[in-house]
C-alpha positions in Angstrom: -42.6 -63.9 38.2 -44.6 -62.2 41.0 -45.5 -59.3 38.7 -46.8 -61.7 36.1 -48.9 -63.6 38.8 -50.4 -60.3 39.7 -51.1 -59.6 36.0 -52.5 -63.0 35.6 -54.8 -62.5 38.5 -56.1 -59.3 37.1 -56.5 -60.7 33.6 -58.5 -63.6 35.0 -60.7 -61.1 36.8 -61.0 -59.1 33.6 -61.8 -62.2 31.6 -64.5 -63.3 34.0 -66.2 -59.9 33.9 -66.1 -59.8 30.1 -67.2 -63.3 29.7 -70.5 -62.5 31.4 -71.6 -61.1 28.1 -68.8 -62.3 25.9 -70.0 -65.8 25.3 -66.5 -67.2 24.6 -66.2 -69.9 27.2 -67.7 -73.2 26.4 -68.0 -76.5 27.9 -65.2 -77.5 30.2 -66.5 -75.5 30.9 -64.6 -75.5 27.6 -62.2 -72.6 27.4 -58.9 -72.0 25.8 -56.5 -73.0 28.6 -52.8 -72.1 28.2 -50.8 -73.3 31.2 -53.9 -73.9 33.2 -54.4 -77.5 34.5 -57.7 -79.2 34.1 -58.4 -81.8 36.7 -60.8 -84.7 36.7 -62.8 -85.7 39.8 -62.5 -89.5 39.8 -63.1 -92.4 42.1 -60.7 -92.7 45.0 -60.1 -94.2 48.3 -60.8 -91.0 50.2 -63.3 -88.2 49.6 -60.7 -85.8 51.0 -58.0 -86.8 48.6 -59.5 -86.8 45.1 -56.9 -87.7 42.5 -56.1 -84.9 40.0 -55.3 -85.9 36.5 -53.9 -83.3 34.0 -55.5 -83.2 30.6 -53.3 -82.7 27.6 -53.3 -80.1 24.9 -56.2 -81.7 22.9 -58.4 -80.0 25.5 -56.6 -76.8 25.9 -58.4 -75.2 23.0 -62.1 -75.9 23.2 -64.9 -73.4 22.7 -68.3 -74.2 21.6 -71.5 -72.5 20.8 -72.9 -69.9 23.1 -71.8 -70.9 26.6 -72.1 -68.1 29.1 -70.0 -67.6 32.2 -72.1 -65.7 34.7 -71.0 -64.1 38.0 -72.5 -63.7 41.4 -74.7 -66.8 41.1 -74.9 -67.1 44.9 -76.3 -63.6 45.2 -78.9 -64.4 42.5 -80.0 -67.5 44.5 -81.1 -65.2 47.3 -83.6 -63.4 45.0 -87.2 -64.5 44.8 -87.7 -67.4 42.4 -89.6 -66.6 39.2 -91.1 -69.4 37.1 -89.8 -68.9 33.5 -92.8 -69.7 31.4 -92.6 -70.3 27.6 -93.6 -67.3 25.5 -97.3 -66.9 24.9 -98.2 -67.3 21.2 -100.8 -64.7 20.4 -99.9 -65.0 16.7 -97.7 -67.3 14.6 -94.9 -65.9 12.6 -95.1 -67.9 9.4 -92.5 -66.2 7.1 -89.8 -63.5 7.2 -88.5 -61.8 4.1 -85.6 -59.4 4.6 -84.0 -56.9 2.1 -80.8 -55.7 3.7 -78.1 -53.1 2.9 -75.3 -51.9 5.2 -73.7 -48.5 6.0 -70.2 -49.6 7.1 -69.1 -46.2 8.2 -72.1 -45.7 10.6 -72.5 -49.4 11.3 -76.2 -49.4 10.3 -78.5 -52.0 8.8 -80.8 -50.6 6.2 -83.7 -53.0 6.0 -87.1 -53.8 4.8 -88.8 -56.7 6.5 -92.0 -58.4 5.2 -93.5 -60.4 8.0 -96.3 -62.9 7.4 -98.3 -63.7 10.5 -101.6 -65.4 11.5 -103.6 -65.5 14.7 -102.4 -68.5 16.8 -105.9 -69.4 18.0 -107.8 -66.3 19.3 -108.7 -63.3 17.0 -106.2 -60.5 17.1 -106.3 -56.8 16.2 -102.7 -55.9 17.0 -99.3 -57.5 16.7 -96.1 -56.8 18.6 -92.6 -57.4 17.2 -89.3 -57.4 19.0 -87.1 -54.7 17.5 -84.3 -53.0 19.5 -83.0 -49.5 18.7 -84.5 -49.1 15.3 -85.6 -46.1 13.4 -88.9 -46.9 11.8 -89.5 -45.3 8.4 -93.0 -46.7 7.8 -95.2 -49.7 8.4 -97.7 -50.8 5.8 -100.2 -53.7 5.2 -99.6 -55.7 2.0 -100.4 -56.1 -0.7 -102.3 -52.8 -0.8 -99.6 -50.7 0.9 -102.0 -49.4 3.5 -100.2 -47.4 6.2 -100.7 -49.0 9.6 -100.7 -47.1 12.9 -97.9 -48.2 15.2 -96.1 -47.2 18.4 -92.4 -47.9 19.1 -90.6 -47.6 22.4 -87.1 -48.7 21.3 -87.8 -52.4 22.1 -91.1 -53.3 20.6 -93.2 -52.3 17.6 -96.9 -52.4 18.4 -98.9 -52.4 15.3 -102.7 -51.8 15.0 -104.0 -54.0 12.1 -107.1 -51.9 11.4 -109.3 -55.0 11.5 -109.9 -58.2 13.5 -108.2 -61.3 12.1 -109.2 -64.9 12.9 -107.3 -68.1 13.0 -106.2 -69.1 9.5 -106.2 -65.6 8.1 -102.7 -64.4 7.0 -101.5 -60.9 7.5 -98.5 -59.5 5.5 -96.8 -56.5 7.1 -93.9 -54.5 5.6 -91.6 -52.6 8.0 -89.0 -50.2 6.5 -86.4 -49.6 9.1 -82.9 -48.7 10.1 -81.2 -50.9 12.7 -78.4 -49.6 14.9 -76.9 -52.6 16.6 -73.7 -50.8 17.5 -75.6 -48.1 19.3 -78.0 -50.5 21.0 -75.7 -50.9 24.0 -73.5 -47.9 23.9 -74.8 -46.8 27.3 -74.7 -50.2 28.8 -72.5 -51.1 31.7 -71.3 -54.3 30.1 -67.7 -54.0 29.1 -68.0 -55.9 25.9 -71.2 -55.8 24.0 -71.8 -59.3 22.7 -75.5 -59.0 22.6 -75.8 -56.8 19.5 -77.0 -59.5 17.2 -75.1 -58.1 14.2 -71.4 -57.1 14.3 -69.3 -54.9 12.0 -65.7 -56.1 12.2 -63.0 -53.6 11.2 -65.7 -51.5 9.4 -63.2 -48.7 8.4 -60.6 -51.1 7.2 -58.1 -49.3 9.4 -56.7 -52.5 10.9 -54.6 -54.1 8.2 -54.3 -57.3 10.2 -58.0 -57.9 10.3 -60.5 -58.4 7.5 -63.7 -56.4 7.1 -66.6 -58.5 8.0 -70.2 -58.5 9.0 -71.7 -61.5 10.9 -74.5 -62.2 13.2 -75.1 -64.1 16.5 -78.7 -64.6 17.4 -78.8 -66.9 20.4 -80.4 -66.3 22.8 -82.7 -63.5 21.7 -80.4 -61.0 19.9 -81.5 -61.1 16.3 -84.2 -58.5 17.2 -81.3 -56.1 17.1 -81.1 -56.2 13.3 -84.5 -57.3 12.0 -88.0 -57.2 13.5 -89.3 -60.6 14.7 -90.9 -62.6 17.4 -87.6 -63.5 19.0 -88.5 -66.5 21.1 -87.3 -70.1 20.7 -90.8 -71.6 20.5 -91.5 -69.6 17.3 -90.4 -70.8 13.9 -90.8 -69.5 10.3 -89.4 -69.9 6.8 -87.3 -67.1 5.4 -85.9 -65.2 2.5 -83.0 -62.8 2.6 -81.8 -60.4 0.0 -78.3 -59.2 1.0 -76.7 -56.3 -1.0 -73.0 -55.8 -0.6 -69.9 -54.6 -2.5 -69.1 -57.1 -5.2 -65.8 -58.1 -3.7 -67.6 -59.7 -0.7 -69.1 -63.1 -0.4 -72.3 -63.6 1.5 -73.7 -66.5 3.5 -77.1 -67.1 5.0 -79.5 -69.9 5.8 -81.0 -72.0 3.0 -80.1 -71.9 -0.7 -78.4 -69.2 -2.7 -81.1 -68.7 -5.4 -79.6 -65.9 -7.3 -76.7 -63.4 -7.4 -77.3 -60.2 -9.4 -74.7 -57.4 -10.0 -76.1 -53.9 -9.7 -75.3 -50.8 -11.7 -73.7 -49.1 -8.6 -71.0 -51.8 -8.3 -72.9 -53.7 -5.6 -74.3 -57.2 -5.8 -77.5 -58.6 -4.4 -77.5 -62.2 -3.2 -80.9 -63.9 -2.7 -81.0 -66.7 -0.1 -84.1 -68.7 0.7 -85.0 -71.4 3.2 -88.4 -73.1 2.9 -88.3 -75.2 6.0 -89.2 -73.3 9.2 -86.8 -72.7 12.1 -86.5 -70.5 15.1 -85.7 -66.7 14.7 -82.5 -67.0 16.8 -81.1 -69.3 14.0 -81.3 -66.7 11.3 -77.8 -65.6 10.2 -75.8 -63.7 7.7 -72.1 -63.3 7.1 -70.3 -60.9 4.8 -66.6 -61.0 4.0 -63.8 -61.7 1.6 -63.8 -65.4 2.3 -62.1 -68.2 0.5 -64.8 -70.8 -0.3 -64.3 -74.5 -1.0 -67.2 -76.8 -1.8 -68.1 -80.5 -2.1 -71.2 -82.6 -2.2 -72.4 -85.2 0.2 -75.5 -87.3 -0.7 -76.7 -84.4 -3.0 -76.3 -81.9 -0.1 -73.9 -79.1 -0.9 -71.1 -78.6 1.6 -69.4 -75.2 1.9 -66.2 -74.3 3.8 -65.5 -70.6 4.2 -62.2 -69.5 5.7 -59.8 -66.5 5.4 -57.8 -66.6 2.1 -54.6 -67.3 4.0 -56.0 -70.6 5.1 -57.3 -71.8 1.7 -54.8 -74.7 1.6 -56.3 -76.1 4.8 -60.0 -75.2 4.2 -61.2 -78.8 4.0 -58.9 -80.1 6.6 -60.2 -77.5 9.1 -63.6 -79.2 8.8 -62.0 -82.5 7.7 -64.5 -85.1 8.7 -67.7 -83.3 7.9 -68.9 -85.8 5.2 -68.2 -88.8 7.3 -69.9 -87.2 10.3 -73.0 -86.6 8.2 -73.1 -90.2 7.1 -72.5 -91.4 10.7 -75.2 -89.2 12.3 -77.8 -89.8 9.7 -77.3 -93.5 10.0 -77.2 -93.5 13.8 -80.4 -91.4 14.0 -82.0 -93.1 11.0 -83.1 -89.6 10.0 -81.8 -87.8 6.9 -80.1 -84.5 7.1 -83.1 -82.1 7.1 -81.8 -78.9 5.6 -80.8 -77.5 2.1 -77.1 -77.3 2.6 -74.4 -77.4 5.2 -72.0 -74.5 5.3 -69.3 -73.7 7.9 -67.7 -70.2 8.1 -64.9 -68.8 10.2 -65.1 -65.2 11.3 -63.0 -62.8 13.3 -63.8 -61.7 16.9 -66.7 -64.0 17.3 -68.4 -63.6 20.6 -68.9 -67.3 21.1 -67.1 -70.5 20.2 -69.4 -71.4 17.4 -73.1 -71.1 16.6 -75.3 -73.7 14.9 -77.3 -71.4 12.6 -79.3 -73.6 10.4 -77.2 -74.8 7.5 -74.7 -72.0 8.1 -72.6 -72.6 11.2 -70.3 -69.7 12.4 -67.0 -70.5 14.1 -64.6 -68.4 16.0 -61.2 -67.9 14.4 -59.6 -70.4 16.8 -60.6 -73.3 14.5 -58.7 -71.8 11.6 -55.4 -73.7 11.6 -52.7 -74.8 9.3 -52.0 -78.4 8.4 -49.2 -78.5 11.0 -51.4 -77.0 13.7 -54.1 -79.6 13.0 -51.6 -82.3 13.9 -51.9 -81.4 17.5 -55.4 -79.9 17.6 -58.1 -81.0 15.2 -61.6 -79.6 15.2 -63.6 -82.8 15.4 -65.4 -82.2 18.7 -66.8 -78.8 17.7 -67.7 -79.8 14.2 -69.6 -82.8 15.5 -71.3 -80.6 18.1 -72.6 -78.0 15.7 -73.6 -80.7 13.2 -75.7 -82.6 15.7 -77.6 -79.4 16.4 -79.2 -79.6 13.0 -81.4 -82.4 14.4 -81.4 -81.4 18.1 -81.8 -77.7 18.3 -82.7 -76.7 14.8 -85.1 -79.5 13.6 -86.5 -80.0 17.2 -86.0 -76.9 19.3 -86.3 -76.3 23.0 -89.5 -74.4 23.6 -87.9 -72.2 26.2 -84.4 -71.7 27.6 -85.3 -73.7 30.7 -85.2 -76.8 28.4 -82.0 -75.8 26.7 -80.4 -79.1 27.4 -82.7 -80.6 24.8 -80.5 -78.7 22.4 -77.1 -78.7 24.1 -77.0 -82.0 25.9 -77.5 -83.8 22.6 -74.9 -81.7 20.8 -72.4 -82.4 23.6 -73.2 -86.2 23.5 -72.6 -86.1 19.7 -68.9 -85.5 20.6 -68.7 -88.7 22.5 -70.6 -90.6 19.8 -68.3 -89.4 17.1 -65.1 -90.1 19.1 -66.4 -93.6 19.9 -67.2 -94.2 16.2 -64.0 -92.7 14.7 -61.3 -93.3 17.2 -62.6 -96.0 19.6 -64.1 -96.1 23.1 -60.9 -95.1 24.9 -60.9 -91.7 23.1 -64.6 -91.3 23.8 -64.2 -92.2 27.5 -61.3 -89.7 27.7 -63.6 -87.1 26.4 -66.3 -88.2 28.9 -64.0 -87.6 31.8 -63.3 -84.1 30.7 -67.0 -83.5 30.4 -67.5 -84.8 34.0 -64.7 -82.5 35.2 -66.4 -79.5 33.7 -69.7 -80.3 35.3 -68.2 -81.1 38.7 -66.1 -78.0 38.6 -69.2 -75.9 38.2 -71.4 -77.9 40.6 -68.9 -77.5 43.4 -67.9 -73.9 42.7 -71.1 -72.1 41.9 -73.7 -74.6 42.8 -75.9 -77.2 41.1 -79.4 -76.6 39.6 -81.9 -78.8 37.8 -80.9 -79.8 34.3 -84.3 -78.5 33.2 -84.4 -75.3 35.2 -87.6 -73.3 35.3 -86.4 -70.9 37.9 -83.2 -69.6 36.4 -82.1 -66.0 37.2 -81.3 -65.0 33.7 -81.7 -66.9 30.5 -78.0 -66.6 29.9 -77.4 -68.6 33.1 -78.7 -71.7 31.3 -75.7 -71.8 29.0 -73.5 -73.6 31.5 -71.9 -77.0 32.3 -75.3 -78.3 33.3 -77.1 -77.8 30.0 -74.0 -78.9 28.1 -71.8 -81.3 30.0 -74.4 -82.8 32.4 -76.9 -83.1 29.6 -74.6 -85.2 27.6 -73.5 -87.3 30.5 -77.2 -88.1 31.5 -77.9 -89.2 27.9 -74.9 -91.6 28.2 -76.4 -93.1 31.4 -79.8 -93.5 29.7 -78.2 -95.1 26.7 -76.4 -97.7 28.9 -79.5 -98.3 31.0 -81.9 -99.1 28.1 -79.4 -100.4 25.6 -78.1 -99.1 22.3 -80.9 -100.2 20.0 -83.7 -98.8 22.2 -81.7 -95.6 22.7 -81.4 -94.8 19.1 -84.8 -96.0 18.1 -86.2 -93.7 20.8 -84.2 -90.8 19.4 -85.6 -91.4 16.0 -89.2 -91.4 17.4 -88.5 -88.2 19.2 -87.3 -86.6 16.0 -90.1 -88.0 13.9 -92.8 -87.0 16.3 -91.5 -83.5 16.9 -89.9 -82.4 13.7 -90.0 -78.6 13.0 -91.6 -78.0 16.4 -90.7 -76.8 19.9 -90.4 -79.3 22.7 -90.0 -79.7 26.4 -88.4 -82.6 28.4 -91.7 -84.5 28.8 -91.7 -85.1 25.0 -88.3 -86.7 25.2 -89.4 -88.9 28.1 -92.5 -90.0 26.3 -90.6 -91.0 23.2 -88.3 -93.3 25.3 -91.3 -94.7 27.2 -93.2 -95.4 24.0 -90.3 -97.4 22.6 -89.2 -99.2 25.7 -92.6 -99.8 27.4 -91.0 -98.6 30.6 -92.1 -95.8 32.9 -89.0 -93.6 33.0 -90.4 -90.9 35.3 -88.0 -91.9 38.0 -85.0 -91.3 35.7 -86.2 -88.0 34.3 -87.4 -86.7 37.6 -84.0 -87.2 39.3 -81.7 -86.4 36.4 -83.6 -83.7 34.6 -85.9 -82.1 37.1 -83.7 -82.3 40.3 -80.3 -81.0 41.2 -76.9 -82.6 41.6 -75.5 -86.1 41.5 -74.8 -88.9 43.9 -71.7 -89.6 45.9 -71.1 -93.2 46.8 -68.9 -94.6 49.6 -68.2 -98.2 48.7 -66.7 -101.0 50.8 -66.1 -104.6 49.6 -66.1 -107.5 52.2 -65.2 -111.0 50.8 -65.9 -114.1 52.9 -63.4 -116.8 52.0 -65.4 -119.4 53.9 -68.8 -118.7 52.2 -67.3 -117.5 48.9 -69.6 -114.5 49.1 -69.0 -110.8 48.4 -70.8 -108.1 50.3 -70.8 -104.7 48.8 -71.7 -102.0 51.3 -72.8 -98.7 49.6 -73.7 -95.4 51.2 -74.9 -92.4 49.3 -73.3 -89.4 51.1 -74.3 -86.5 48.9 -75.8 -83.5 50.7 -79.4 -84.5 51.3 -80.6 -80.9 51.4 -79.0 -79.5 48.3 -79.3 -82.8 46.3 -81.7 -85.7 46.3 -81.1 -87.8 49.4 -81.4 -90.9 47.3 -80.6 -91.4 43.7 -82.1 -94.5 42.2 -79.3 -96.2 40.3 -79.0 -99.2 38.1 -75.7 -100.7 39.1 -73.4 -103.0 37.0 -70.6 -104.1 39.3 -67.6 -105.8 37.8 -65.5 -108.5 39.4 -62.2 -109.2 37.8 -60.2 -112.5 38.1 -56.9 -114.0 37.1 -56.2 -113.6 33.4 -58.6 -110.7 33.0 -61.8 -112.7 33.2 -64.7 -110.5 34.2 -68.2 -111.0 35.6 -70.9 -108.3 35.8 -73.5 -108.2 38.5 -76.6 -106.1 38.1 -78.4 -104.4 41.0 -80.7 -101.5 41.6 -80.0 -99.1 44.4 -83.0 -97.2 45.8 -81.9 -96.5 49.4 -79.4 -94.2 50.9 -77.5 -97.2 52.5 -77.7 -100.6 50.9 -75.8 -103.8 50.9 -75.6 -106.1 47.8 -74.6 -109.7 48.0 -72.9 -111.8 45.4 -72.9 -115.5 46.2 -71.2 -118.7 45.0 -68.0 -117.1 43.8 -65.4 -119.7 42.8 -62.5 -117.5 44.0 -61.8 -114.1 45.4 -61.8 -111.4 42.8 -58.5 -109.8 42.0 -60.3 -106.4 42.0 -63.8 -105.1 42.0 -65.2 -102.0 40.2 -68.4 -100.4 41.4 -69.1 -98.6 38.1 -68.3 -101.6 35.9 -69.4 -99.9 32.6 -68.1 -96.4 33.4 -71.4 -94.7 32.9 -72.4 -93.3 36.3 -72.4 -89.5 36.7 -71.3 -89.3 40.3 -68.4 -89.4 42.7 -67.3 -92.9 43.8 -65.1 -93.5 46.8 -63.9 -97.1 46.9 -61.9 -98.7 49.7 -59.1 -100.5 47.8 -55.5 -101.6 48.4 -52.6 -100.7 46.2 -52.6 -104.3 45.0 -56.3 -104.0 43.9 -55.6 -100.8 42.1 -52.7 -102.4 40.3 -54.9 -105.3 39.3 -57.6 -102.8 38.2 -55.0 -101.2 35.8 -53.8 -104.5 34.5 -57.2 -106.3 34.0 -59.8 -103.7 33.1 -59.9 -102.7 29.4 -61.7 -99.4 30.2 -59.9 -96.1 30.0 -61.6 -94.6 33.0 -60.7 -97.6 35.2 -57.1 -97.4 34.2 -56.9 -93.6 34.9 -58.5 -94.1 38.3 -56.1 -96.9 39.1 -53.0 -94.9 37.9 -54.2 -91.9 39.9 -54.1 -94.0 43.1 -51.1 -96.2 42.5 -48.2 -94.7 44.4 -45.3 -96.9 43.0 -45.7 -97.6 39.3 -42.5 -99.5 38.7 -44.4 -102.8 38.5 -46.6 -101.6 35.6 -44.3 -99.1 33.9 -43.2 -101.4 31.0 -46.9 -102.1 30.2 -47.9 -98.5 30.7 -45.3 -97.2 28.2 -46.7 -99.5 25.6 -50.3 -98.7 26.0 -52.4 -98.6 22.8 -54.1 -95.3 23.8 -51.8 -92.3 23.6 -53.0 -90.6 26.8 -52.1 -93.6 28.9 -48.6 -93.7 27.3 -48.2 -90.0 28.1 -49.2 -90.7 31.7 -46.5 -93.4 31.9 -43.9 -91.1 30.5 -44.8 -88.4 33.0 -44.7 -90.9 35.8 -41.0 -91.8 35.3 -39.2 -91.0 38.6 -36.2 -88.7 38.3 -34.0 -91.3 40.1 -34.8 -93.9 37.4 -34.4 -91.5 34.4 -31.1 -93.0 33.2 -32.7 -96.4 32.7 -35.4 -95.0 30.4 -33.2 -92.7 28.2 -33.1 -95.1 25.2 -36.9 -95.7 25.4 -37.6 -92.0 25.7 -35.5 -91.2 22.7 -37.4 -93.7 20.7 -40.7 -92.2 21.8 -39.5 -88.7 21.0 -39.0 -89.6 17.4 -41.3 -92.5 16.7 -44.4 -92.4 18.8 -47.3 -91.8 16.5 -49.0 -89.2 18.8 -47.5 -85.7 19.2 -48.6 -85.5 22.8 -46.5 -88.5 23.8 -43.5 -87.2 21.8 -43.9 -83.9 23.7 -44.2 -85.6 27.0 -41.1 -87.7 26.4 -39.1 -84.6 25.3 -40.3 -82.7 28.4 -39.1 -85.5 30.7 -35.7 -85.5 28.9 -35.4 -81.7 29.1 -36.2 -81.8 32.8 -33.6 -84.4 33.6 -31.0 -84.0 30.9 -28.4 -81.3 30.0 -26.0 -80.4 27.2 -25.9 -84.0 25.9 -29.4 -83.3 24.6 -28.2 -80.8 22.0 -27.8 -83.3 19.1 -31.3 -84.7 19.8 -32.8 -81.2 20.0 -31.2 -80.2 16.7 -32.6 -83.4 15.0 -36.1 -82.6 16.3 -35.8 -79.0 15.0 -34.9 -80.3 11.6 -37.6 -83.0 11.3 -40.6 -82.5 13.6 -43.9 -81.5 12.1 -45.8 -81.0 15.4 -45.6 -77.5 16.7 -46.0 -78.7 20.3 -42.9 -80.9 20.0 -41.0 -78.4 17.8 -41.6 -75.6 20.2 -40.3 -77.5 23.2 -37.2 -78.5 21.3 -36.4 -74.9 20.2 -36.9 -73.6 23.8 -34.8 -76.3 25.2 -32.0 -75.8 22.6 -31.9 -72.1 23.4 -30.7 -72.8 26.9 -27.8 -75.0 25.7 -26.9 -73.6 22.3 -28.7 -70.3 21.8 -27.0 -69.7 18.4 -28.2 -73.0 17.0 -31.7 -72.3 18.4 -31.7 -68.8 16.9 -30.8 -70.3 13.5 -33.7 -72.7 13.6 -36.1 -70.1 14.9 -35.1 -67.7 12.2 -36.4 -70.2 9.6 -39.9 -70.0 11.3 -40.1 -66.2 11.7 -42.4 -65.9 8.7 -44.6 -68.8 9.8 -48.1 -67.3 10.3 -49.0 -69.9 12.9 -49.7 -68.6 16.4 -48.9 -72.0 17.9 -45.2 -71.5 17.7 -44.9 -67.8 18.5 -44.2 -68.1 22.3 -41.4 -70.7 21.6 -39.9 -68.3 19.1 -40.0 -65.3 21.4 -38.4 -67.5 24.1 -35.5 -68.2 21.8 -35.1 -64.6 20.7 -35.4 -63.4 24.2 -32.5 -65.7 25.2 -30.3 -64.3 22.4 -30.5 -60.8 24.0 -30.1 -59.3 20.5 -31.8 -56.0 19.7 -32.4 -57.0 16.1 -35.2 -59.3 17.2 -37.2 -56.4 18.8 -39.2 -55.8 15.6 -40.3 -59.5 15.6 -41.8 -59.0 19.0 -43.6 -55.9 17.9 -44.9 -57.4 14.7 -46.1 -60.7 16.2 -47.8 -59.0 19.2 -50.4 -57.6 16.8 -51.4 -61.2 16.0 -51.0 -62.9 19.3 -54.2 -64.2 20.9 -55.4 -63.2 24.3 -54.4 -66.6 25.7 -50.8 -66.3 24.6 -50.3 -62.8 26.2 -49.0 -64.0 29.6 -46.1 -65.9 28.2 -45.5 -63.4 25.4 -45.2 -60.4 27.6 -43.1 -62.2 30.2 -40.6 -63.0 27.4 -40.9 -59.5 26.0 -40.2 -57.8 29.4 -37.2 -60.1 30.1 -35.9 -59.5 26.6 -36.3 -55.7 26.7 -34.7 -55.3 30.1 -31.4 -56.8 28.7 -31.3 -54.4 25.7 -29.8 -50.9 25.4 -31.8 -47.8 26.4 -32.5 -47.1 22.7 -34.5 -50.3 22.6 -36.4 -49.2 25.7 -37.3 -46.0 23.9 -38.4 -47.8 20.8 -40.5 -50.2 22.9 -42.0 -47.4 24.8 -43.2 -45.7 21.6 -44.7 -48.9 20.3 -46.5 -49.8 23.6 -47.9 -46.3 23.9 -49.4 -46.4 20.4 -51.0 -49.8 21.1 -52.3 -48.9 24.5 -54.0 -45.7 23.2 -55.6 -47.4 20.2 -59.4 -47.4 20.9 -59.8 -50.4 18.5 -57.1 -52.5 20.1 -57.8 -55.6 22.1 -58.4 -54.7 25.8 -56.1 -57.4 27.1 -53.2 -56.3 25.0 -53.8 -52.7 26.1 -53.6 -53.7 29.7 -50.4 -55.7 29.1 -48.9 -52.7 27.3 -49.6 -50.5 30.2 -48.2 -53.0 32.6 -45.0 -53.1 30.5 -44.7 -49.3 30.3 -44.8 -49.2 34.1 -42.0 -51.8 34.2 -39.8 -49.7 31.8 -40.5 -46.6 33.9 -39.2 -48.5 36.9 -36.1 -49.5 35.0 -35.5 -45.9 33.9 -35.7 -44.7 37.5 -33.2 -47.4 38.6 -30.8 -46.2 36.0 -31.5 -42.5 36.7 -32.8 -42.0 33.1 -35.1 -39.2 34.2 -36.0 -38.0 30.7 -37.2 -41.4 29.7 -38.9 -41.7 33.1 -40.7 -38.4 32.6 -41.7 -39.3 29.0 -43.2 -42.6 30.1 -45.0 -40.9 33.0 -46.6 -38.5 30.5 -47.6 -41.3 28.2 -49.2 -43.3 31.1 -51.2 -40.2 32.0 -52.3 -39.7 28.4 -53.4 -43.4 28.2 -55.3 -43.1 31.4 -57.1 -39.9 30.3 -58.0 -41.3 26.9 -59.2 -44.8 27.9 -62.9 -45.4 27.5 -63.1 -49.0 28.6 -64.8 -49.1 32.1 -62.8 -51.9 33.5 -59.5 -50.5 32.3 -60.5 -47.1 33.7 -61.0 -48.7 37.1 -57.7 -50.5 36.9 -55.8 -47.5 35.6 -57.2 -45.3 38.3 -55.1 -47.4 40.8 -51.9 -46.3 39.0 -50.0 -43.4 40.6 
């Protein structure tokens, strides 16, 4: 295990380096987490002993649009602060027309761009367009095709217009060019080039396990790598796009597909047009052999593009899209503002998803079979990207400092959807994971203002502040002013600012215009200042006077954060039978006492954050009895989780806990069963394993039984293997069975060998590793080519354990396979590293058994791999190998 811990450490380092440019980690920061525990910072009795609550698998696979993980933030904080101003508008880009072809072999874009501009206010004689690593063939003024003088430095095209143009005069410029996105960063130090804007996937078709595709990723300012534009978020224009491809490919872009014409050379030209303007970073195209399914919602065409192998699940992958459209349009009282809504899944996407207008791109992790969707639906990410079509696409942040005006709303859409569809408990569960993501970043790399005009790099803004904190602050604002005022204010904000760029003051003014309140205090502390409050709370009840004094201290760092957060408080007092009273106060001092008088009786428990809406840490002095009462009487999920995290002995509440309505609480109950009391819960656990409606609870119950039971579980495990639909539960059963009856486990596992799902693969390799049968070696090799990066740790641990028990002929076969994969320049870098790691292990085994020929062969292979490796991080790591 130590070897794998070392490998895990290195891979985490490798991932963090790559993630700097490889925008693959979103919001929880949301990242695919396999075997990594997420913890929630919750209220507790002691600041030094925060309860840690593990989150289930629903949140182990979460990636959203363009979240960056950046390193060395503390070092950046020592640099001089630079005010990040919005881009100056010398001209307005009104319309972009693109005519595009592709050279797959050379990975080139062959384009003609017709750009319509007009002076923004002052007269102009020149224009500058962003265009990175182009070859410019010619630049002419239309409609007369007059050649224009220009200069190009590899980043900008500066064009002399040959005349002075005044406000209101349109200028049409045609640029004939060749874009080389693949070469744009070939000399860069970044290990993975995710900023190319346009990506050719498997362009040669060499990889038979990967489709040929082209797709784009424009945010933040990367579309300038494949067409000339003014690549800033405060610009917006309408667009046309002619895409010429081989006839076997489908295309997707923004707007409507106007025509599709087959050409004499066997290609086809698709013409897409979007009349409504949007920001250049939202332009997109995708090319591939997709399966497409369509339906119509309120006369809006809906399109679902997936790989052909997932055509049976295409609609289920995006299952609730029509209902979400209905919900959000009604909630915002604003119709869906675009021509269509398409969602496409692509390979090797450099982000989780991207909200391109009317054409959202998702990474392949959302592509799941019906069985996989039992455990992990895609609701949160579909809701997030859909909400962007109002907040981000219709109304766009004018600069990256104001990014939370895009991302905060999209994040809060997840809460709103869960609340609507599944109830408040599910939404509050999601809110706690969002708080965890924000707190994790705030305490590890530091806090910054939500609207941050002094960021180090624009990519830094894509973090758990703009996303998580942005949504959490909106939740507080909603609870402060009330639901009706909140959504009326959002409607006004959209109506006043549709198809324009905004900054945070426009949001504030919309809320002020609706409510009649001056909300500067709220926006100043939550949007323009750093951090969050920490409250130390003590309750003192006077039996004689029937009064309750609530002593509150704000203890957050008064240098890094605001010394005083102004906070509307809604303190809840609970009584016998679950009766509750709410008491409203406003805190505006660092230390403050609040008095509740004329109480009829002493409260059973008191909850400082009575509505569960405060973004902050709350440390309450409470007894075990008060936490038990909190669990029993409060209906709110957050209150129950806090109570359960602090209750030491749960025997008194266990019966109630195991019957909780919300699945996560039932799972907490199952996982709280003491080993010494296991026997008395066997019957109930068996019922839960088979009949609980939620797979997470079934999995938790089975895990407890596997931890405490032995051979007597074999009949139960066989029954699960024959009937369970959830991969989470099925995988546990197969692994458990392999330790008691490996032949039976092997038989069941054999029936899933051809299952294409990646969810079950590590359970299958565990079973096959336990058989110690060489015939399963090919399965390991075949499945390795499809295993995701986040499954590699478990996969290779099983592979090494399996291989070590096999004959030397299997070592030789494994060596040859690993060598080929490690030397493949197109192979995944993480797999290559694990292959090298395993070759080193086989070399050690060969030495132990005095198999010197095999030892020498592997040594030569390792040296060849080291010599041929081009990846800079792997080169560094391999240089340490003797």
